[in-house]
N, C-alpha and C positions, 0 to 999 in steps of 0.2 A: 252078900250080893255077888253074883257071878261077874267076872271081869275078863276083858280081853287086853292084850298088850299090843300097842301100835308099834310098827316098825320105825326105827330111826330114819330120819329123812333130812335132806338139805332143803332150805327154803330160799328162794330168790329175794334179794333186797331190791325192791322196786322204787324206793324213795328214801333219801336222806334229807332231813330238814332240821332247822333250829328248834322250833316249837311244834309239837303235835298235840292237837286238841281232839279228844275222843268224845263224841256226842255233840249235837248241834242245837240243842234247845236254847232258851234264852241265856243260860250260863255259858254254854259252849260257843254259841255264835258270838257273844260279846267277848269271850276270851280270845277267839281267833282274830277278830277285828282289832282288838286292843294290842295283841302281840305284833301283828303285822304293822299297825300304825306306829308302834314303837321301834320299828326297824328290823324285826326278826323275820326270817324266812319261816312261814307258817303254813301248816296243812290242817285241814278240818275233815274229820271222818264222821260219816253217819251210816247206819245200817240200812236206812231206807232211801228212797229216791228224791228226797227233798230235805232242805235244812229248815230248822225252826222248832223241832221237837214238840213240846207240849202245845205250842201254838198251832202248827200246821198238821201234825200227825195225830194229835188227840182232839184238837178243835176247841181249845180253851182260848176264847177271843177277848175276854175281859182282862186286859193286861194291867190296867191301873184303876180298877173299879172301886178302890179304897179312897180315891182322891176327892177331897171336899174343899170348901172355900179356904179354910185355915190350915190345910195340910202343908207341911214343909216336906217336899218330896226330894228324892235323890235327883242327881243330874248325871249326864254322861250318856253312854251308849244305850241304856234302857230307854231313856226319853227319846233318843234318836230313833229307835225302832218305831215308836208311836208317831213321831213327826214325819219320818219318811213314809210310813204307811199312809198317813193323811195326804201327803203331797202326791203320792202315786195312786190315789184312788182306792186304797186298800184298807180303809177304816171309815167308821161312821160313829156319830155321838152315842155314848153309852148311857142308858136311861137313869142310872142311880148315882151318877158321879160326874165330876168335871174331867172326864177323860173320853177317849175314843176307843171303841172296841175294834180289834184288828180283824180283817177279813181273812180267815184261815187259808183259803185257797189262794187269794191274791198275795198273801204274805210270802208264799213260796217264791214268787217272782221278786218281791222286795229283798228277801234273804239272798237270793242268787245275785242280785245287783250289788248289794253291800259286800258280799264275798269277792266278787270280781273287781269292784272298785278298789278294795284294799290289797289286791294282789295275793289273796289267800289261795293256796292250792286246794281245789275241791276234790273230795274223795267220797263219793256217794256209793251206795250199794256194797259196802264193806262192813262185815261184822268182825269186831275185835274179839279174838278168842283166847289170847294169852299175852301177858307182858313178856318182853325180852329182858332178862335180868342178868346182871353180873354181881353176884353176892346180893347185897341189899339195895343196889342201885338199878333203876329202870333205864333201859337203853332204847326202848321202842316197843312196838307191839307186833303180834302176828295177826293177820286178818284172813278171813275166808270169804270168797266171793265166787261169781261165775268163772273167774280166772283161776280158781283154786286157792292154794295157800300162799300168802305173800308176807314179806317182812318189811316194816317201815321203821327206820332208825331216826332217833331224835335226841337232841341234847337235853331237852326238857319236855315233859309230858304233862298235860292238864286233863285230869279225869273229870269229864262233865257228863257222864253217863246217867246221872240221877240216882243210880243205885250203887255208886262206888265200886263198879265192877272191876276196874283196873286196879284200884287200890287194894281191894280184897284179894284179888288173885296174885298181887305182888307181895302179899304178906302183911299189909298194914292192918293194925287192929281196928275193929269196928264193933258197933253194937246194933241190934235190931229190937224193936218192941216185940213182945209175944204176938202171934198172929191174931189172937182174940182182941188185942188192944190196938192193932193198927187202924189208922184211918181207912175208911172204906174207899174202894176204887170206883171210878165213874165210867160209864159209857156215854159219851157226848153224842148228840145228834141234832140235826136241823130239819125243819119242815118247810115245804113250799105250798102255795095255794091258800095262804091265810089271808082273810079279809082284814087288812090293816085297820081300817076305820072301826069296824065292829070290835076287833080285839082291843084296841086302845081305849075305846069308849067303855068297854067292860072293865078294864083296869082302872080307869079314872073313877068309875062308879063305885068301885070297892077297892080303894088303894090299900096295899099291904105295906107293913113296916117290918123292921128287923125284930121287933117284939113278937111278931107273928111267927117267927121261925120256931120258937120254943113251944113245947107241949106235945111232942110226938116222937118220943124215944130218941132216935139219933139226932133230932133237931132241937134238943134242949141245950141252950147256950147261956153261958155266963157273959154278961156285958158290964160296962161301967155305968149304964143307964143313959148316957148321952146318945147312944146309938138307937135306942128303942123306938123313937118316933120318926126316924128318918125313913123316907120311902125306900122300899125294896121291891124289885120285880120278882116277887115270890109267888109261887103257885102251890097250893095244897088243896083248896076246896074242890076243884074238879076231880081229884083223885079220891077224896073222901066220899063224894057223891058216887063215883064209880064203884068204890068198895061197897057202899050201902046197896047199890043196885046189883051187885054180884058180877059186875063187868070185869073186875080184876080180882085175883085170888086174895083171901084175907091175910096171907103172910106178907103181902106187898104193901103193908100199911106205911112203910117209910118212903114210898114214892112221893117226892116233893122236891122243890128246888126253884131255881131261877131261870129266867130267859134273858137273852142278851140284847138283841135288837130285832126289830121287825121292819123290813124294807118296803118301799113303795111297790115293789114287784110281788110282795107277799111271802117273802122268806122270813121265817121265824128261826133265829139262829141261836147257837150256843145254849141249847137246852140241857141244863145240868140237873137232871131229875132222877137219874138212876144211880143208886149207890149200893155196891155189893160189898158186904163186910167179909172179914176173915179171908182176904186174898193176899198172899205174899207175892209181891211183884218180882221176886228173885226165883220163884218156883214156876217152871213152865207148865206144870200140871194145874197149878192154881190160876195161872194166866189164861189157860185154855178154858177152864171153868168160868172165869170171870167174863171173858169175851162172849161166850155163848149164852150164859145166863143173863148178862147185861143187855144183850140185843133182844132177847125174849121179853125182858121187863120193859125195854123201851117201846116195844110194840104195844104192850098193855098201856103204857103211858099215853101213846098216841091215840089209841082207841078211846081212852078217857077224855082227852082233849077234844077230839072230834065230837063226842057226845055232850060234853058239859062245859066247854069253854067257847063263848061266843067268838065268831070269826074263824074258828078252826073246823067248821063243819065239813068242808070239802078239802081239807089239807091232807097232804101225804108226806111220806118220808122223802127228804132231799138227800141226806147222806148221814152215815155214821162216821165218827172219828175213825181214823185208820187203826188205832189201837187204844187200849185202856188208858185212862188217866190215873196214874199212880201217885199217891201223895206221901207214902211213908214206907221206906225200906231201911237200907243200911245208912248209918251215920258214922263217919270216921271218928276215931279217938285222935284228936288233933293236939297240937301244941297248946292250944287253948280251946276249951269247949264252952260254947255259949250257954247261958242259963236263962231260965224264965225271968229272973229278976233283971237281967241285962236288957231284955226287950221290953219289959214293962216299965223300967225305971230309967230310961234314957242313958244307958251305959256309955261311957266315954273311954276311948283307948288311944294311947300314943301311936300305936301301929295301925290306925284306922285306914282302910282302903276305900271306904264309902260310907254313906249313911242310908238309913231306911226309916220311913215313918213308923210310928207306933201302931202298927197294923198286925193283929194276931187273928188267925182264922184256922181253928182246928182244935181237936181234943176238947171239944165242948166250950171253947172260948171264942168270943167275937168282940174285938176291940177295933174301932175305926179311928183313923187319925184326923180328928176334927179340931184339935186344939194346938197344933204346931209342935207336938212332941216328936222326937225321933231318937234313934240309937245309932251308935257307930258299929260298923262291920269290921272286926279285927282281922288283920292279915294272918295271924297265928291260927285262926280257925280253919284256914285253907290248907295248912301244912300237916299231913298225916305223920304219925310217929313211925319210925322204923324203915322208911323207904326213901332213898335219895332221888333227887331230880324229878319229884312228882308233887303236883299240887292238885287239890280237889276244888271244883267250883260247882255251884248250884245247891240243890236241896240236901246233899249228903255231907255238907261241911259239918264240923264238930259242934255238937250242942245237945241239950236235953230236949224233952218232948215239947215243952212250951216255947222254947226258942225256935225249935223247928217249925212250929205253927206260924212263925213270922218269916224266918229265913227261907222257907220253901216257896214263898210266893214269887211269881215269875219276875217281877221287877227287881226283887232282891237277888234272885239268881243272876240277873244281868249285872247287878252291882258286884257280886263276888266273882263273876266271870271276868269283868273288866279288870278287877284287881289281880286276878290270877294271870291273865294274859300279859299285863304290864310287868308283873313280878317275874314271869318266865323270861321275858325279853331282857329285863334289867339284870337278872341273874346271869345270863349268858354274857352280856356286855361287860359286867364287872367281874366275871369269873368267881362268883360267890354262891355258896350253897344256899338252898332255900331256908335252912334253919339258922343261917347267919347273914341274911340279906340286909343290906342297908335300906331301911324303910324310908329314909328321907329321899333317896333316889327314886324309889317307887312312887312316892307321893308327888314328887316333882313332875314325873311323866304323867301321872293321873291328872294333875292340875293342867298340864299342857293339853291333855285330851278333853278337858271340860268336865271331868268328874268332880264331885264334891265329897270331901272326906272329913270336914269339920262342921 
């Protein structure tokens, strides 16, 4: 490969802070709020123009769609996201669970409000391009923006990029599934102009269950059986009819999925119907392919809904998500790597920084938390090997494929994020390294903030 050599340059330090959080999805937003509330000067970076990540930039609005009557749920900042959204008119009841779906557009304002209330320094429109290292210790990051190249220094850094970008570039070991084995990426979209009464009447006349997910390639799922007869807002039949009619190409037999809410104004939201396989979210060429192919397939999906789903006859596109929904890229090699047995069998850890229900969604497994079972999220899964002053929060914490299918979910990302933010603040206050941190002090602050870890 041909190479060029960049000239050496000096970069202005534009900010020095205690805790720097890179990435503002559920994990990063929770980490920044937790660190600030624990008394640390905190800054939050995002490459886009809003905070919220998978919620606001991808359009995944079903934040706690796993919750049922007997679910033992986590507590803390993740639940606060849902409650504040409800209070601020940015949520509405979710059809398959005892939860509220977040309004992706309005949640941008909710996130702004939470950041400002906590005193977090907001740093939007900045792309982190490199860690600042002194041997194996991270000291901050280099960003690129309209202002050019800038340096931000921090005593502790939380990588909440979702892809472990900072950890990987800092030299932390990680692993990725082969591209052929990665979970498919999604192009989320919403429609307007839906006749709510006709749509809901059609759903009620032919209610779908989780058992109906199986039987179509990508949608073959292992369950425990207790999920099978629960209602699911699942759509496949309109696309099967469209295939039979030649309205969509035969290779798109995997178009199927769920809808989120339908408003009185006729907005059908959080349409999770398009799944593009073999896309590596760390490869910009793959991302380009996924974005363009996914939008084309979404247009086919909308044509099928207009033709074969009652209530959608006059509907049109309201919006695409700002970017692809990525489920599966790098996972760090942490001090402890979660296992499938941990999330299936209610693992308990002395260094727990949160709990998460027995909810697994991915790699052909669907288990819903309907019986009160839950597992502990261990602090050690957030600590990458080989790099000092760095924690990882969100879907790239240490673990295998099955544990990832649980830990990647947005509420669990908020759990690991709150744990990371508190640990970063406590680490500074106690002058202790992350791999020797007093977990009791972390748990005390988590308890003060209303998080549950037992």
